[in-house]
SEKE-107323 format. One line per field, with one value per residue (C-alpha): residue in three letters; residue number from 1; x, y, z. Coordinates in pm, 1 decimal, padded with zeros to 6 digits. Last residue first. Example, Ala and Ser with C-alpha at 12.3 -4.5 7.8 and 13.67 -1.06 7.14 Angstrom:
2
rest	[Ser | Ala] $
nr	[2 | 1] $
X	[01367.0 | 01230.0] $
Y	[-00106.0 | -00450.0] $
Z	[00714.0 | 00780.0] $
% end
This chain:
378
rest	[Thr | Gly | Gly | Tyr | Ile | Ala | Asn | Met | Glu | Glu | Gly | Met | Asp | Gln | Ser | Pro | Val | Ala | Ala | Gly | Gly | Thr | Arg | Ala | Gly | Phe | Thr | Asn | Met | Gln | Leu | Asp | Phe | Asp | Ala | Pro | Asn | Thr | Ala | Ala | Ala | Met | Ala | Val | Lys | Phe | Asp | Val | Ile | Asp | Ala | Lys | Val | Leu | Glu | Met | Leu | His | Gln | Asp | Phe | Ser | Gln | Ser | Gly | Tyr | Gln | Ser | His | Gly | Ala | Glu | Met | Leu | Asp | Phe | Ile | Glu | Asp | Val | Arg | Glu | Pro | Asp | Ala | Val | Cys | Asp | Arg | Ile | Thr | Gly | Thr | Leu | Arg | Met | Val | Glu | Val | Ala | Ala | Ile | Arg | Gly | Gly | Ser | Lys | Arg | Pro | Ile | Leu | Arg | Gln | Ser | Ile | Val | Ala | Gln | Leu | Ser | Glu | Ser | Leu | Arg | Ile | Arg | Ile | Met | Ala | Gln | Glu | Ser | Ser | Asp | Phe | Val | Ala | Ile | Leu | Arg | Ser | Val | Thr | Gln | Val | Ala | Asn | Lys | Thr | His | Val | Thr | Ser | Ile | Val | Leu | His | Gly | Thr | Glu | Ala | Ala | Lys | Leu | Ala | Ile | Asp | Ile | Thr | Glu | Lys | Asp | Arg | Met | Glu | Gly | Val | Leu | Ile | Val | Asp | Pro | Asp | Gln | Arg | Leu | Ala | Ala | Arg | Leu | Gly | His | Lys | Phe | Ser | Asp | Thr | Asp | Ser | Gly | Ile | Asp | Arg | Gln | Thr | Ile | Ser | Ala | Lys | Tyr | Asp | Arg | His | Leu | Phe | Glu | Ile | Pro | Asn | Glu | Leu | Thr | Val | Val | His | Phe | Pro | Lys | Ala | Arg | Asn | Ile | Ala | Asn | Val | Met | Ala | Ala | Met | Thr | Ser | Ser | Lys | Gly | Ser | Gly | Thr | Val | Gly | Thr | Val | Leu | Ile | Leu | Gly | Arg | Glu | His | Asp | Ser | Ile | Thr | Lys | Leu | Val | Glu | Pro | Leu | Gly | Leu | Glu | Asp | Ile | Thr | Pro | Val | Glu | Phe | Pro | Ile | Val | Arg | Met | Val | Ile | Met | Phe | Ser | Gly | Arg | Gln | Arg | Leu | Ile | Asn | Val | Arg | Phe | Arg | Gly | Leu | Gly | Pro | Leu | Ser | Trp | Ala | Cys | Asp | Tyr | Asp | Tyr | Val | Ser | Glu | Ile | Asp | Asn | Arg | Glu | Pro | Ala | Asp | Glu | Pro | Leu | Leu | Lys | Arg | Ala | Leu | Glu | Arg | Val | Gln | Asp | Arg | Asn | Met | Arg | Glu | Glu | Thr | Leu | Arg | Val | Leu | Glu | Gly | Asn | Ile | Arg | Ala | Arg | Val | Val | Asp | Gly | Ser | Lys | Ile | His | Ile | Asp | Ser | Ala | Gly | Arg | Lys | Ile | Ala | Ala | Lys | Phe | Ile | Glu | Thr | Met] $
nr	[378 | 377 | 376 | 375 | 374 | 373 | 372 | 371 | 370 | 369 | 368 | 367 | 366 | 365 | 364 | 363 | 362 | 361 | 360 | 359 | 358 | 357 | 356 | 355 | 354 | 353 | 352 | 351 | 350 | 349 | 348 | 347 | 346 | 345 | 344 | 343 | 342 | 341 | 340 | 339 | 338 | 337 | 336 | 335 | 334 | 333 | 332 | 331 | 330 | 329 | 328 | 327 | 326 | 325 | 324 | 323 | 322 | 321 | 320 | 319 | 318 | 317 | 316 | 315 | 314 | 313 | 312 | 311 | 310 | 309 | 308 | 307 | 306 | 305 | 304 | 303 | 302 | 301 | 300 | 299 | 298 | 297 | 296 | 295 | 294 | 293 | 292 | 291 | 290 | 289 | 288 | 287 | 286 | 285 | 284 | 283 | 282 | 281 | 280 | 279 | 278 | 277 | 276 | 275 | 274 | 273 | 272 | 271 | 270 | 269 | 268 | 267 | 266 | 265 | 264 | 263 | 262 | 261 | 260 | 259 | 258 | 257 | 256 | 255 | 254 | 253 | 252 | 251 | 250 | 249 | 248 | 247 | 246 | 245 | 244 | 243 | 242 | 241 | 240 | 239 | 238 | 237 | 236 | 235 | 234 | 233 | 232 | 231 | 230 | 229 | 228 | 227 | 226 | 225 | 224 | 223 | 222 | 221 | 220 | 219 | 218 | 217 | 216 | 215 | 214 | 213 | 212 | 211 | 210 | 209 | 208 | 207 | 206 | 205 | 204 | 203 | 202 | 201 | 200 | 199 | 198 | 197 | 196 | 195 | 194 | 193 | 192 | 191 | 190 | 189 | 188 | 187 | 186 | 185 | 184 | 183 | 182 | 181 | 180 | 179 | 178 | 177 | 176 | 175 | 174 | 173 | 172 | 171 | 170 | 169 | 168 | 167 | 166 | 165 | 164 | 163 | 162 | 161 | 160 | 159 | 158 | 157 | 156 | 155 | 154 | 153 | 152 | 151 | 150 | 149 | 148 | 147 | 146 | 145 | 144 | 143 | 142 | 141 | 140 | 139 | 138 | 137 | 136 | 135 | 134 | 133 | 132 | 131 | 130 | 129 | 128 | 127 | 126 | 125 | 124 | 123 | 122 | 121 | 120 | 119 | 118 | 117 | 116 | 115 | 114 | 113 | 112 | 111 | 110 | 109 | 108 | 107 | 106 | 105 | 104 | 103 | 102 | 101 | 100 | 99 | 98 | 97 | 96 | 95 | 94 | 93 | 92 | 91 | 90 | 89 | 88 | 87 | 86 | 85 | 84 | 83 | 82 | 81 | 80 | 79 | 78 | 77 | 76 | 75 | 74 | 73 | 72 | 71 | 70 | 69 | 68 | 67 | 66 | 65 | 64 | 63 | 62 | 61 | 60 | 59 | 58 | 57 | 56 | 55 | 54 | 53 | 52 | 51 | 50 | 49 | 48 | 47 | 46 | 45 | 44 | 43 | 42 | 41 | 40 | 39 | 38 | 37 | 36 | 35 | 34 | 33 | 32 | 31 | 30 | 29 | 28 | 27 | 26 | 25 | 24 | 23 | 22 | 21 | 20 | 19 | 18 | 17 | 16 | 15 | 14 | 13 | 12 | 11 | 10 | 9 | 8 | 7 | 6 | 5 | 4 | 3 | 2 | 1] $
X	[-00344.6 | -00663.1 | -00690.5 | -00451.9 | -00273.7 | -00601.1 | -00719.9 | -00385.7 | -00397.6 | -00764.2 | -00683.6 | -00367.4 | -00579.4 | -00843.8 | -00578.6 | -00483.2 | -00699.8 | -00526.4 | -00493.2 | -00774.2 | -00900.0 | -01215.6 | -01224.1 | -00899.5 | -00980.2 | -00670.9 | -00874.0 | -01159.9 | -00933.4 | -00779.9 | -01123.0 | -01252.6 | -00948.5 | -00965.6 | -01326.3 | -01246.7 | -00950.3 | -00800.5 | -00941.0 | -01123.0 | -01462.2 | -01295.8 | -01130.5 | -01452.0 | -01623.5 | -01344.6 | -01347.1 | -01011.9 | -00784.9 | -00851.7 | -00486.3 | -00610.7 | -00810.7 | -00514.4 | -00289.7 | -00532.9 | -00554.4 | -00175.2 | -00171.3 | -00468.2 | -00290.3 | 00016.5 | 00335.9 | 00704.3 | 00903.6 | 01201.5 | 01225.6 | 00886.8 | 00676.3 | 00883.8 | 00629.0 | 00357.6 | 00570.6 | 00685.1 | 00314.0 | 00228.8 | 00544.1 | 00481.9 | 00229.9 | 00510.6 | 00705.0 | 00633.6 | 00708.4 | 01074.3 | 01253.4 | 01003.7 | 01020.6 | 01400.9 | 01388.3 | 01139.7 | 01394.4 | 01675.8 | 01455.0 | 01275.8 | 01059.0 | 00685.8 | 00478.9 | 00099.4 | -00044.0 | -00373.6 | -00369.3 | -00568.0 | -00887.0 | -01062.3 | -01269.6 | -01188.6 | -01274.7 | -01065.2 | -01203.3 | -00996.3 | -00734.1 | -00578.0 | -00205.9 | 00059.5 | 00431.7 | 00660.1 | 01019.8 | 01378.9 | 01326.0 | 01653.5 | 01767.9 | 01429.4 | 01300.1 | 01579.2 | 01533.4 | 01169.1 | 01229.6 | 01457.4 | 01189.4 | 00927.5 | 01096.2 | 00972.9 | 00626.3 | 00613.2 | 00635.5 | 00348.5 | 00272.1 | 00597.2 | 00489.4 | 00142.6 | 00271.7 | 00505.6 | 00235.6 | -00020.3 | 00210.0 | 00227.9 | -00132.5 | -00420.7 | -00236.6 | -00207.0 | 00173.0 | 00375.3 | 00740.7 | 01055.7 | 01397.4 | 01721.0 | 02009.6 | 02302.3 | 02295.4 | 02037.3 | 01785.2 | 01818.0 | 01791.7 | 01473.5 | 01324.2 | 01419.8 | 01238.5 | 00930.3 | 00906.3 | 00938.5 | 00681.7 | 00412.2 | 00233.4 | 00498.0 | 00362.0 | 00486.6 | 00850.7 | 01079.9 | 01453.5 | 01712.9 | 02090.8 | 02057.1 | 02345.4 | 02124.5 | 02207.4 | 01990.9 | 01713.3 | 01689.1 | 01567.9 | 01320.9 | 01191.9 | 01152.9 | 00968.0 | 00753.9 | 00645.6 | 00693.4 | 00936.0 | 00910.9 | 00564.3 | 00380.5 | 00515.7 | 00620.6 | 00973.5 | 01083.6 | 01457.3 | 01518.7 | 01869.0 | 01918.6 | 02021.3 | 01722.2 | 01588.4 | 01214.4 | 00970.8 | 00651.1 | 00380.7 | 00178.8 | 00368.9 | 00128.2 | 00190.7 | 00517.3 | 00882.8 | 01100.3 | 01477.3 | 01653.4 | 02015.5 | 02150.4 | 02308.1 | 02113.1 | 01887.4 | 01630.6 | 01567.7 | 01563.3 | 01292.0 | 01095.4 | 01129.0 | 00966.7 | 00691.3 | 00625.7 | 00599.7 | 00344.9 | 00137.2 | 00136.1 | 00021.6 | -00267.4 | -00534.2 | -00709.6 | -00673.7 | -00609.2 | -00294.2 | 00085.4 | 00408.2 | 00710.4 | 01072.8 | 01339.1 | 01711.7 | 01982.3 | 02059.4 | 01811.9 | 01725.1 | 01364.9 | 01313.9 | 01440.2 | 01204.1 | 00927.4 | 00987.7 | 00826.9 | 00485.6 | 00285.1 | 00083.0 | 00085.7 | 00250.0 | 00517.0 | 00616.8 | 00641.3 | 00403.4 | 00516.2 | 00358.1 | 00139.6 | -00131.4 | -00266.6 | -00647.9 | -00757.6 | -00978.6 | -01242.1 | -01377.7 | -01673.8 | -01741.8 | -02048.9 | -02134.0 | -02280.7 | -01957.4 | -01636.8 | -01324.9 | -01090.9 | -00866.6 | -00687.6 | -00436.0 | -00478.4 | -00252.3 | -00340.9 | -00477.0 | -00226.1 | -00207.8 | -00450.3 | -00243.2 | -00324.9 | -00184.4 | -00270.7 | -00455.2 | -00678.5 | -00943.5 | -01179.4 | -01036.1 | -01086.2 | -01375.3 | -01126.6 | -00957.8 | -00775.0 | -00685.6 | -00611.6 | -00283.7 | -00154.5 | 00086.5 | -00134.3 | -00180.5 | -00550.1 | -00758.6 | -00894.5 | -01033.1 | -01204.1 | -01363.5 | -01493.7 | -01643.6 | -01797.9 | -01969.6 | -02089.8 | -02247.7 | -02438.2 | -02341.1 | -02617.7 | -02694.8 | -02723.8 | -02350.7 | -02095.9 | -02280.2 | -02117.4 | -01927.8 | -01797.8 | -01442.3 | -01386.8 | -01492.8 | -01527.5 | -01654.4 | -01958.0 | -02046.3 | -02411.3 | -02505.7 | -02601.0 | -02247.1 | -02022.0 | -01768.9 | -01636.1 | -01388.3 | -01147.9 | -00980.4 | -01187.5 | -01072.4 | -01358.5 | -01129.1 | -01022.0 | -01376.7 | -01468.4 | -01167.1 | -01246.1 | -01607.1 | -01482.9 | -01247.4 | -01538.0] $
Y	[-00491.8 | -00418.3 | -00755.3 | -00620.8 | -00959.7 | -01145.1 | -00870.1 | -00863.2 | -01236.1 | -01217.2 | -00940.6 | -01113.5 | -01425.1 | -01217.0 | -01091.8 | -00723.0 | -00518.2 | -00417.3 | -00048.6 | 00156.6 | 00352.1 | 00553.5 | 00912.3 | 00971.8 | 01247.8 | 01446.8 | 01756.5 | 01550.6 | 01366.6 | 01706.5 | 01857.7 | 01565.9 | 01560.6 | 01931.7 | 01891.2 | 01585.4 | 01746.5 | 01487.9 | 01209.7 | 00910.5 | 00999.0 | 01077.1 | 00747.2 | 00552.2 | 00752.9 | 00683.1 | 00307.6 | 00159.7 | -00078.4 | 00060.8 | 00166.3 | 00522.8 | 00498.6 | 00369.7 | 00635.3 | 00905.5 | 00781.5 | 00794.0 | 01159.8 | 01232.2 | 01074.4 | 01294.1 | 01167.1 | 01144.6 | 00914.8 | 01151.6 | 01276.8 | 01193.2 | 01275.8 | 01562.1 | 01831.4 | 01657.9 | 01664.7 | 02019.8 | 02127.4 | 01953.2 | 02083.6 | 02455.3 | 02491.1 | 02412.9 | 02724.5 | 02964.6 | 02693.0 | 02671.0 | 02341.7 | 02127.2 | 02365.6 | 02348.0 | 01971.1 | 01991.0 | 02191.3 | 01942.0 | 01652.9 | 01455.2 | 01201.4 | 01239.0 | 00947.4 | 00939.1 | 00586.5 | 00458.9 | 00102.3 | -00168.9 | -00350.0 | -00673.2 | -00711.9 | -00663.5 | -00293.8 | -00239.7 | -00097.9 | 00159.7 | 00133.0 | 00461.2 | 00534.2 | 00774.5 | 00710.8 | 00974.7 | 00973.2 | 01037.1 | 01230.0 | 01292.3 | 01645.0 | 01814.4 | 01630.9 | 01755.2 | 02113.3 | 02096.8 | 01945.3 | 02238.7 | 02497.5 | 02296.3 | 02272.3 | 02598.1 | 02534.7 | 02201.5 | 01889.5 | 01682.2 | 01956.8 | 01886.3 | 01528.7 | 01636.5 | 01909.1 | 01666.8 | 01406.7 | 01660.3 | 01728.0 | 01351.2 | 01274.0 | 01140.7 | 01092.9 | 00795.0 | 00771.2 | 00465.7 | 00369.2 | 00275.5 | 00374.6 | 00337.6 | 00376.6 | 00625.6 | 00821.2 | 01081.7 | 00798.1 | 00665.2 | 01015.4 | 01076.1 | 00752.9 | 00851.5 | 01184.2 | 01022.7 | 00769.3 | 01048.5 | 01271.3 | 01002.4 | 00760.6 | 00644.4 | 00313.7 | -00027.5 | 00082.4 | -00087.2 | -00052.3 | -00108.5 | -00149.0 | -00275.3 | -00350.4 | -00429.3 | -00117.4 | 00116.2 | -00146.6 | -00076.7 | 00280.0 | 00151.1 | -00116.6 | 00135.5 | 00381.0 | 00117.3 | -00033.5 | -00326.5 | -00544.8 | -00912.0 | -00979.5 | -00654.5 | -00508.1 | -00803.8 | -00805.6 | -00936.4 | -00978.4 | -01026.5 | -01131.3 | -01026.1 | -01219.7 | -01450.3 | -01482.2 | -01564.6 | -01285.9 | -01352.8 | -01093.4 | -00965.9 | -00920.9 | -00749.2 | -00468.6 | -00452.1 | -00353.0 | -00477.7 | -00509.0 | -00561.9 | -00670.5 | -00631.0 | -00859.3 | -00684.6 | -00783.9 | -01037.1 | -00891.2 | -00531.9 | -00617.8 | -00809.1 | -00514.8 | -00297.5 | -00552.8 | -00569.6 | -00192.0 | -00197.2 | -00475.9 | -00295.9 | 00030.4 | -00134.9 | 00134.2 | -00034.9 | 00255.3 | 00572.3 | 00639.0 | 00677.2 | 00500.2 | 00701.8 | 00649.0 | 00807.0 | 00818.3 | 00567.0 | 00286.7 | 00377.9 | 00083.0 | 00075.7 | 00412.8 | 00269.3 | -00030.6 | 00214.1 | 00391.4 | 00102.7 | 00216.5 | -00046.4 | -00325.8 | -00523.7 | -00822.8 | -00584.1 | -00457.4 | -00813.9 | -00972.2 | -01182.1 | -01526.3 | -01645.1 | -01395.9 | -01186.5 | -01172.8 | -00917.2 | -01068.7 | -00852.4 | -01025.6 | -00914.6 | -00991.8 | -00893.9 | -00598.5 | -00379.2 | -00401.5 | -00557.8 | -00612.3 | -00872.6 | -00761.9 | -01029.2 | -01003.5 | -01328.6 | -01583.0 | -01840.5 | -02174.6 | -02455.3 | -02423.9 | -02157.6 | -01878.6 | -01604.9 | -01261.5 | -01038.9 | -00725.1 | -00700.6 | -00452.0 | -00525.6 | -00850.9 | -00913.5 | -01153.9 | -01388.0 | -01470.2 | -01798.6 | -01707.3 | -01349.8 | -01479.9 | -01510.2 | -01805.8 | -01981.6 | -01661.4 | -01554.9 | -01695.1 | -01976.4 | -01736.1 | -01527.4 | -01836.8 | -01916.4 | -01572.4 | -01567.9 | -01906.8 | -01808.3 | -01482.1 | -01644.7 | -01648.7 | -01599.4 | -01865.2 | -01750.2 | -01739.7 | -01552.6 | -01219.3 | -00941.2 | -00626.3 | -00427.8 | -00326.1 | -00594.9 | -00855.3 | -00757.3 | -01057.3 | -01117.7 | -01381.4 | -01359.9 | -01148.9 | -01201.8 | -01192.4 | -01053.9 | -01211.5 | -00976.6 | -01120.7 | -00893.0 | -00879.6 | -01138.3 | -01279.4 | -01527.3 | -01825.2 | -01646.9 | -01611.4 | -01972.3 | -02108.9 | -01894.6 | -02025.7 | -02386.3 | -02329.2 | -02184.6] $
Z	[00042.5 | -00161.3 | -00327.0 | -00592.9 | -00637.0 | -00713.4 | -00942.7 | -01118.2 | -01184.7 | -01302.8 | -01545.1 | -01672.4 | -01742.6 | -01916.8 | -02157.6 | -02170.1 | -02402.5 | -02718.4 | -02790.2 | -02937.8 | -02646.6 | -02616.9 | -02491.3 | -02675.8 | -02917.5 | -02796.9 | -02714.6 | -02584.3 | -02338.0 | -02238.4 | -02170.3 | -01973.2 | -01754.8 | -01703.3 | -01580.8 | -01372.6 | -01184.8 | -00950.9 | -01173.2 | -01020.1 | -01171.6 | -01507.8 | -01505.1 | -01439.4 | -01712.2 | -01962.2 | -01900.8 | -01792.4 | -01981.0 | -02327.4 | -02370.2 | -02422.2 | -02102.1 | -01899.0 | -02052.5 | -01962.9 | -01604.4 | -01577.6 | -01676.8 | -01443.2 | -01147.4 | -01205.9 | -01362.1 | -01294.5 | -01530.3 | -01531.0 | -01888.3 | -02037.5 | -01731.0 | -01594.8 | -01702.8 | -01493.7 | -01179.8 | -01239.3 | -01267.7 | -00935.3 | -00755.5 | -00827.5 | -00539.3 | -00294.8 | -00400.6 | -00109.6 | 00141.9 | 00006.5 | 00087.3 | -00101.9 | -00398.0 | -00406.2 | -00401.6 | -00691.1 | -00895.5 | -00824.3 | -00919.6 | -00652.3 | -00831.3 | -00788.4 | -00916.5 | -00923.1 | -00979.0 | -01097.4 | -00963.9 | -01134.1 | -01037.1 | -01127.2 | -01443.9 | -01811.8 | -01810.0 | -01496.8 | -01183.4 | -00991.6 | -00715.1 | -00608.9 | -00578.6 | -00453.3 | -00506.6 | -00350.0 | -00452.1 | -00338.3 | -00011.8 | 00173.2 | 00082.8 | 00037.4 | 00341.1 | 00558.7 | 00438.4 | 00501.4 | 00843.8 | 00925.5 | 00842.5 | 01031.0 | 01366.2 | 01526.4 | 01387.4 | 01578.2 | 01360.5 | 01216.5 | 00965.1 | 00775.8 | 00706.4 | 00597.0 | 00363.4 | 00186.0 | 00153.7 | 00021.4 | -00273.7 | -00356.5 | -00336.4 | -00119.8 | 00217.5 | 00455.0 | 00473.1 | 00386.8 | 00424.8 | 00238.6 | 00386.2 | 00192.1 | 00432.1 | 00402.1 | 00727.9 | 00601.5 | 00522.9 | 00877.1 | 01023.1 | 00820.0 | 00946.9 | 01305.7 | 01261.7 | 01100.2 | 01384.7 | 01648.4 | 01489.3 | 01469.0 | 01230.8 | 00986.3 | 00863.4 | 00780.0 | 00796.3 | 00542.3 | 00614.8 | 00339.2 | 00382.7 | 00743.2 | 00980.9 | 01279.3 | 01492.9 | 01275.7 | 01311.3 | 01683.7 | 01627.4 | 01372.8 | 01607.2 | 01882.8 | 01663.3 | 01499.1 | 01827.2 | 02070.6 | 01877.8 | 01760.9 | 01900.1 | 01902.8 | 01575.4 | 01364.0 | 01236.2 | 00895.0 | 00828.4 | 00452.9 | 00333.4 | -00027.6 | -00334.1 | -00275.0 | 00076.9 | 00074.5 | 00158.9 | 00344.7 | 00247.7 | 00540.3 | 00870.0 | 01111.6 | 01182.8 | 00992.9 | 01044.6 | 00764.3 | 00765.6 | 00433.0 | 00428.4 | 00080.8 | -00186.0 | -00462.3 | -00760.0 | -00649.2 | -00303.9 | -00432.6 | -00678.6 | -00404.7 | -00177.0 | -00444.1 | -00503.4 | -00122.9 | -00113.9 | -00396.5 | -00239.2 | 00098.2 | -00072.3 | -00261.0 | -00212.6 | 00077.5 | 00326.7 | 00144.8 | -00050.1 | -00010.6 | -00087.2 | 00040.7 | -00057.4 | 00163.0 | 00089.2 | 00008.5 | -00237.8 | -00505.1 | -00730.3 | -00611.9 | -00787.5 | -01110.3 | -01090.7 | -00998.4 | -01324.9 | -01511.3 | -01395.1 | -01196.7 | -01369.1 | -01052.8 | -01226.6 | -01370.0 | -01022.9 | -00895.3 | -00645.0 | -00347.1 | -00375.4 | -00097.6 | -00173.3 | 00112.7 | 00170.8 | 00429.2 | 00698.3 | 00892.1 | 01204.3 | 01413.5 | 01780.4 | 01987.3 | 02201.1 | 01939.7 | 01750.3 | 01883.5 | 01678.0 | 01538.8 | 01255.6 | 01051.6 | 00775.4 | 00586.7 | 00431.6 | 00167.4 | 00058.8 | 00090.1 | 00468.6 | 00608.0 | 00750.2 | 01002.7 | 01063.8 | 01366.2 | 01468.1 | 01782.9 | 01886.4 | 02172.9 | 02320.1 | 02688.2 | 02615.3 | 02448.1 | 02772.2 | 02715.6 | 02356.5 | 02475.9 | 02625.4 | 02260.7 | 02213.2 | 01955.6 | 01762.4 | 01745.1 | 01453.7 | 01666.2 | 01922.3 | 01655.3 | 01513.0 | 01861.2 | 01901.2 | 01548.7 | 01607.0 | 01956.7 | 01831.8 | 01546.5 | 01180.8 | 00926.6 | 00659.3 | 00302.8 | 00243.7 | 00023.0 | 00007.2 | -00189.7 | -00083.0 | -00379.9 | -00473.4 | -00733.7 | -00474.7 | -00110.2 | 00076.1 | 00291.4 | 00550.7 | 00648.9 | 00954.3 | 01321.5 | 01449.4 | 01182.0 | 00937.5 | 00661.1 | 00408.5 | 00218.5 | -00120.9 | -00287.0 | -00618.7 | -00671.4 | -00592.1 | -00273.3 | -00153.1 | -00243.3 | -00059.3 | 00247.8 | 00244.9 | 00215.4 | 00509.2 | 00709.9] $
% end
């Protein structure tokens, strides 16, 4: 299996799938490909699942009690993996997400420069959103990395499981694993407020209580970075408010309008040179957008304000960023149009500006391979 893992990482795999009765597969450039010809049997997958469990996990001695299990696993000199062990049709399956040893930077990920400015906030709430496998963990790690190298802060992360391992540079990074270091996001977040943090990273805000505590942390002078599974910036605001009872929603709107600093939404799309790159929507909270968040009658104005603030504030819609990627000859026009929020409008605007094909220099192949390895979907 070590040789299979090496081959997968060398080919830039983002995930490895190991299932009883099937060959080993890996997701490379967004597609599942076969890595082996030989199929794994039930006993092989069960024993591999046992070895991937933490050494102190009681389930190691009772592997048959495992139905869904998340953990992290390292292979010395090769890499780290986020592991999910599950059952399907009565037998074990393992899905392993590849995590690079080195924490990526904002530049290495090809993210918009404005994320450096957003990372420089000292208080408030920053949300990174997108579907599963859209690169949210990599983006948050890059933002923590920027803080770590610039500010003498205490950063507390709450993760399930811990993915990127941060070294201490200017900042002190405390990384807590949900399940082994603390029992839940909401309990870990409440405890973090007593741990003298400057920055708190919450792996995911899943429930009303966690969202409420995160808002309180942002309101009391901390910078909180977290994720939400939403498709775009405007939907993120609506989704957070909808979690609360109708009697609470007016106050939550006000609290969000005061504490939210930015929403970063992203989708991974294929690059012309191979690998994938993030198309990123950025909503920065200007005074006008704060008014729109607070007023339910004005939420529909946010999208236009976001696009209008591109040059002045660094805000941008998905479609604006996709146009830039096409013009720079990084992404194919048809790929970009398929990923666009409004494909018909995107096609019209690209035709209007005569930019269906780019003329800028293509990034080097080395950079393409580096970004593909980093953007393994984490």
